[in-house]
C-alpha positions as CSV (number, residue, x, y, z in Angstrom):
1,M,19.7,-16.5,23.8
2,R,19.5,-18.4,20.6
3,A,17.9,-16.7,17.6
4,M,17.7,-16.9,13.8
5,V,18.7,-13.5,12.5
6,L,18.1,-11.9,9.1
7,D,21.2,-9.8,8.4
8,Q,20.3,-8.8,4.8
9,P,17.2,-9.5,2.7
10,G,17.9,-12.1,0.1
11,S,20.4,-13.9,2.3
12,P,19.7,-17.0,4.5
13,L,18.9,-16.6,8.1
14,R,21.9,-16.8,10.5
15,A,21.9,-18.9,13.6
16,A,23.2,-16.6,16.4
17,T,23.6,-16.2,20.1
18,I,22.5,-12.7,21.0
19,P,21.9,-10.9,24.3
20,D,18.7,-11.6,26.1
21,P,16.2,-8.7,25.6
22,T,15.5,-6.4,28.5
23,P,11.9,-5.2,28.8
24,A,11.3,-1.5,28.9
25,P,8.5,0.0,31.0
26,G,5.2,-1.3,29.6
27,Q,6.8,-4.3,28.0
28,L,6.5,-8.0,28.8
29,L,9.5,-10.4,28.8
30,L,8.2,-13.6,27.2
31,T,9.8,-17.1,26.9
32,I,8.8,-18.3,23.5
33,A,7.0,-21.6,23.3
34,A,6.1,-21.5,19.6
35,C,6.3,-19.1,16.6
36,A,4.4,-19.8,13.4
37,V,5.9,-19.0,10.1
38,C,4.1,-16.5,7.9
39,R,4.4,-15.6,4.2
40,T,5.2,-12.1,5.3
41,D,8.4,-13.5,6.9
42,L,9.2,-15.0,3.6
43,H,8.6,-11.6,1.8
44,L,11.0,-10.0,4.2
45,R,13.5,-12.8,3.8
46,D,13.3,-12.5,0.0
47,A,13.4,-8.7,-0.2
48,E,9.8,-8.4,-1.5
49,I,8.9,-6.0,1.3
50,E,11.3,-3.7,3.1
51,A,13.0,-4.8,6.3
52,T,13.2,-1.5,8.2
53,K,15.4,-2.9,11.0
54,L,18.6,-4.9,10.2
55,P,19.7,-7.2,11.6
56,V,16.2,-8.3,12.7
57,V,14.7,-11.4,14.3
58,L,11.7,-12.4,12.1
59,G,8.4,-13.8,13.4
60,H,5.1,-12.3,14.4
61,Q,2.9,-15.3,15.4
62,I,4.4,-15.8,18.9
63,V,3.1,-17.8,21.8
64,G,5.1,-17.0,24.9
65,R,4.9,-16.9,28.7
66,T,5.8,-14.3,31.2
67,P,8.0,-15.2,34.2
68,D,4.9,-15.9,36.3
69,G,3.6,-18.4,33.6
70,T,0.9,-16.2,32.0
71,R,0.5,-17.0,28.3
72,F,0.1,-14.4,25.6
73,G,0.1,-14.2,21.9
74,V,2.1,-11.6,20.1
75,P,0.7,-10.6,16.6
76,W,2.0,-8.5,13.7
77,L,0.8,-5.2,15.1
78,G,3.3,-4.4,17.8
79,W,2.8,-0.7,18.6
80,T,0.8,2.4,17.5
81,D,1.1,6.0,18.5
82,G,-2.6,6.3,19.6
83,E,-2.6,9.9,18.4
84,C,-2.9,9.9,14.6
85,R,-6.2,10.3,12.9
86,Y,-6.4,6.6,12.2
87,C,-5.8,5.6,15.8
88,R,-8.3,8.2,17.0
89,S,-11.0,6.9,14.6
90,G,-10.7,3.2,15.5
91,R,-8.4,2.3,12.6
92,E,-5.1,1.6,14.5
93,N,-4.2,-0.9,11.8
94,L,-3.5,2.1,9.6
95,C,-1.4,4.0,12.1
96,V,1.1,6.2,10.3
97,N,3.8,5.4,12.9
98,G,2.8,1.8,13.5
99,R,5.6,-0.7,14.3
100,F,5.3,-4.3,13.4
101,T,6.6,-7.4,15.2
102,G,9.4,-9.2,13.3
103,R,10.0,-6.2,11.0
104,D,10.4,-3.0,13.1
105,I,10.6,-4.9,16.4
106,D,12.6,-8.2,17.0
107,G,10.2,-11.1,16.8
108,G,9.8,-14.7,17.6
109,Y,12.4,-16.7,15.8
110,A,14.2,-16.8,19.1
111,E,14.0,-18.2,22.7
112,L,12.9,-14.9,24.2
113,T,11.3,-11.7,23.1
114,V,9.8,-8.5,24.6
115,A,6.5,-7.0,23.5
116,D,4.3,-4.0,24.4
117,E,1.9,-5.4,27.0
118,R,-1.0,-3.4,25.4
119,F,-0.7,-5.4,22.1
120,C,-0.3,-8.9,23.7
121,L,-3.4,-11.0,23.3
122,P,-4.6,-13.5,26.0
123,L,-5.0,-17.0,24.5
124,P,-7.8,-19.5,25.0
125,D,-6.9,-22.3,27.4
126,E,-8.4,-24.8,24.9
127,L,-5.6,-24.2,22.4
128,T,-2.1,-25.7,22.7
129,D,0.9,-23.5,22.0
130,E,1.4,-25.0,18.5
131,Q,-2.3,-24.7,17.7
132,A,-2.5,-21.1,18.9
133,A,0.5,-19.7,17.0
134,P,-1.0,-19.9,13.5
135,L,-4.1,-18.0,14.6
136,L,-2.0,-14.9,15.4
137,C,-1.6,-13.8,11.8
138,G,-3.1,-16.2,9.3
139,G,-6.2,-16.5,11.4
140,L,-6.5,-12.9,12.3
141,I,-5.8,-11.4,8.8
142,G,-8.1,-14.1,7.3
143,F,-10.8,-13.2,9.8
144,R,-10.6,-9.5,9.0
145,A,-10.6,-10.2,5.3
146,L,-13.7,-12.5,5.7
147,R,-15.6,-9.7,7.4
148,L,-14.7,-7.2,4.7
149,A,-15.9,-9.6,2.0
150,G,-19.5,-9.2,3.3
151,E,-22.0,-11.8,4.3
152,G,-22.7,-13.5,1.0
153,D,-23.3,-17.3,0.9
154,R,-20.6,-18.3,-1.6
155,L,-17.0,-17.5,-0.8
156,G,-13.9,-18.2,-2.9
157,L,-10.5,-18.7,-1.3
158,Y,-7.6,-18.2,-3.6
159,G,-4.3,-19.7,-2.3
160,F,-5.2,-22.5,0.2
161,G,-2.4,-22.1,2.8
162,S,-2.2,-21.0,6.4
163,A,-4.9,-18.3,6.4
164,A,-7.3,-20.0,4.0
165,H,-7.3,-23.3,5.7
166,Q,-8.3,-21.6,9.0
167,I,-10.9,-19.3,7.5
168,C,-12.4,-22.1,5.5
169,Q,-13.4,-23.6,8.8
170,V,-14.9,-20.4,10.1
171,A,-16.9,-19.8,6.9
172,V,-18.3,-23.4,6.9
173,H,-19.2,-22.8,10.6
174,Q,-21.1,-19.8,9.5
175,G,-23.0,-21.8,7.0
176,R,-21.3,-20.5,3.8
177,E,-20.3,-22.5,0.7
178,V,-16.6,-22.4,0.3
179,Y,-14.9,-22.7,-3.1
180,A,-11.1,-23.3,-2.9
181,F,-8.6,-22.3,-5.6
182,T,-5.1,-23.8,-5.7
183,R,-2.2,-24.0,-8.1
184,A,-3.3,-25.8,-11.2
185,G,-3.0,-29.5,-10.8
186,D,-2.5,-29.4,-7.0
187,T,-4.9,-32.2,-6.2
188,T,-3.4,-32.8,-2.8
189,T,-4.3,-29.3,-1.6
190,Q,-7.7,-29.5,-3.3
191,D,-8.4,-32.7,-1.4
192,F,-7.3,-31.0,1.8
193,A,-9.7,-28.1,1.1
194,R,-12.6,-30.5,0.6
195,S,-11.7,-32.3,3.9
196,L,-12.2,-29.0,5.7
197,G,-15.7,-28.5,4.2
198,A,-15.1,-26.8,0.8
199,V,-18.0,-27.7,-1.5
200,W,-15.7,-27.3,-4.6
201,A,-11.9,-27.2,-5.1
202,G,-10.0,-26.7,-8.3
203,G,-7.2,-24.8,-10.0
204,S,-7.0,-21.0,-10.0
205,D,-7.3,-21.2,-13.8
206,E,-10.7,-22.8,-13.5
207,R,-14.2,-21.2,-13.1
208,P,-16.3,-22.3,-10.2
209,P,-19.6,-23.9,-10.9
210,E,-21.4,-21.0,-9.2
211,Q,-20.8,-17.2,-9.1
212,L,-19.1,-16.1,-5.9
213,D,-20.5,-13.4,-3.5
214,G,-17.0,-12.8,-2.2
215,A,-13.4,-13.8,-2.9
216,L,-10.4,-13.7,-0.6
217,I,-7.0,-13.7,-2.3
218,F,-4.2,-15.0,0.0
219,A,-1.7,-15.8,-2.7
220,S,0.6,-13.0,-3.8
221,A,-0.1,-13.4,-7.5
222,G,-1.7,-10.2,-8.9
223,E,-3.1,-12.1,-11.9
224,L,-5.6,-13.7,-9.5
225,V,-7.5,-10.4,-9.1
226,P,-8.9,-10.4,-12.6
227,A,-9.6,-14.1,-12.4
228,A,-11.6,-13.6,-9.1
229,L,-13.5,-10.7,-10.6
230,K,-14.6,-12.9,-13.5
231,A,-15.9,-15.5,-11.0
232,L,-17.7,-12.8,-8.9
233,A,-21.5,-12.2,-8.8
234,P,-22.8,-8.6,-9.2
235,G,-22.3,-6.7,-5.9
236,G,-19.6,-9.0,-4.8
237,T,-16.2,-8.1,-3.3
238,V,-12.6,-9.3,-4.0
239,V,-10.4,-8.8,-0.9
240,C,-6.6,-8.9,-1.4
241,A,-5.5,-10.2,2.0
242,G,-1.7,-10.1,1.7
243,I,0.9,-7.5,2.5
244,H,2.6,-8.0,-0.9
245,M,1.2,-8.8,-4.3
246,T,2.7,-8.8,-7.8
247,D,1.3,-6.2,-10.2
248,I,-2.3,-6.6,-11.2
249,P,-2.8,-7.0,-14.9
250,S,-5.3,-4.7,-16.7
251,F,-8.8,-6.0,-17.2
252,P,-12.0,-4.8,-18.9
253,Y,-14.3,-2.5,-17.0
254,E,-17.1,-4.9,-17.7
255,D,-15.6,-7.3,-15.2
256,L,-15.8,-4.7,-12.5
257,W,-19.2,-3.3,-13.5
258,H,-22.4,-4.2,-11.6
259,E,-21.0,-2.8,-8.3
260,R,-18.3,-5.3,-7.9
261,T,-15.5,-4.1,-5.5
262,I,-11.8,-4.7,-5.1
263,R,-10.2,-3.8,-1.7
264,S,-7.2,-4.7,0.4
265,V,-6.6,-5.6,4.0
266,A,-3.9,-3.9,6.0
267,N,-2.7,-5.4,9.3
268,L,-5.1,-5.9,12.1
269,T,-6.6,-4.2,15.2
270,R,-6.5,-5.5,18.7
271,Q,-10.2,-5.8,18.5
272,D,-9.9,-8.2,15.6
273,G,-7.6,-10.3,17.8
274,H,-9.9,-10.4,20.8
275,E,-12.9,-11.3,18.6
276,F,-11.2,-14.0,16.6
277,L,-9.5,-15.7,19.5
278,E,-12.9,-15.8,21.3
279,L,-14.5,-17.4,18.2
280,A,-11.8,-19.9,17.3
281,P,-12.4,-22.4,20.1
282,R,-16.2,-22.4,19.4
283,V,-15.8,-23.3,15.7
284,P,-13.4,-24.9,16.6
285,V,-10.5,-23.9,14.3
286,H,-8.0,-26.6,14.0
287,S,-4.7,-25.6,12.4
288,T,-2.8,-28.2,10.3
289,I,0.8,-27.7,11.3
290,T,4.3,-28.9,10.5
291,T,6.8,-28.3,13.3
292,Y,10.4,-27.4,12.9
293,P,13.2,-26.8,15.4
294,L,14.2,-23.1,15.7
295,A,17.5,-23.9,14.0
296,Q,15.6,-25.0,10.9
297,A,13.8,-21.7,10.3
298,E,15.5,-21.2,6.9
299,S,14.3,-24.7,5.9
300,A,10.8,-23.8,7.0
301,L,10.8,-20.7,4.8
302,A,12.2,-22.7,1.9
303,D,9.4,-25.3,2.3
304,L,6.8,-22.5,2.5
305,R,8.2,-21.0,-0.7
306,A,8.0,-24.3,-2.5
307,G,4.6,-25.3,-1.0
308,R,5.9,-28.5,0.6
309,F,3.5,-28.6,3.5
310,E,-0.2,-28.1,4.1
311,G,-1.4,-25.5,6.6
312,T,1.3,-23.7,8.7
313,A,4.9,-24.2,9.7
314,V,5.6,-23.7,13.4
315,L,9.0,-23.2,15.0
316,I,9.7,-24.7,18.4
317,P,12.7,-23.2,20.3
């Protein structure tokens, strides 16, 4: 099969023809129809997080079909031991031996993949392959982050990319006011945010016109944490939703006082997946996508790094 392979972090992906994967007991063989590109893929490519398996096929927002035509989504969480104290307490996202698609397990930058059947998610019929793929990480992690931010009326989204543009739609559907923060001067993305229902959009160096009850940080810039805290109302929560972030600068305790909270999101659970994929068609969540042929995966990562597209890049084998 054709695949785009990461041989060494920091190096471009390599186009390769590799053996077709063979499913083990309990695994599904999937023909890949689409695989969305995630910032985590870029972090692996750029050596910002560890690639535990090399060479590796990146990609963990996979839409694929079994030989009988049944369609599934394959997310980041690819396997857990089911036995550790986290798994036994309903926190499989924190499994000490967890394996992740596109890092520990070959992923979706290919024509075929195999995946543990227990971690494959049925997809709503209403969604096309290209529309379903971005939901499988950007949507899922955003949904988990949204719930952890609480139920406040005013929500800030820092970094308006794949996850934020999906969760903006969910938050608006819930009746919340969304405040979108982009790179300074990025009026195109700010207009995009307003088109999806944001009541305000501006640069991350600006203060919103109202205090926020919650803030989700999707960008990997640690300096956004103190900025979000300054915009937060008493009792509010800042949720850091990425797998990687640069160091957080120091800030005065006064900015944290009044029961403000900072927390992170790690991975997802299968329950998150089932709940979000049931909700998405009812909103409905519409992903803004830019498609690339599989062979242009490196270009898609470069465009993501440079912020050259709105929404999500999706690879088509």
